[in-house]
C-alpha angles and dihedrals in degrees: 000000000000124000127247113215122206108202107211143154131226111266095015108144093194089053091053091049091048092051093048092050091047092050092049097045100036112031087150089065098046094094088060095049122106118181112211135179108250089215093057092084126041092220093054094045092049096047103032107017094106096038104055137175095054128158114213134183127228091279092054092250115145118247098175131004130200096338129043114249114180095193091051091047095049092045089052090050093042091230104117121208115334101197 
């Protein structure tokens, strides 16, 4: 099972909203979620520092940017709706 990484930043209101929406819509995916500080890696900060929150897969490909979109996420994962 691959991880999903939510790139975030301390005190980011949009990041908190994204995480809350993710947790509500996708409780089945919560065990895969890792929340990481976008500034903790130069590559992340350079690529995503002005876009957060962004949810990326193990390959670093974006699944959702700025706002949580369950349909977009599940399409990106190829899982369809899980309700």
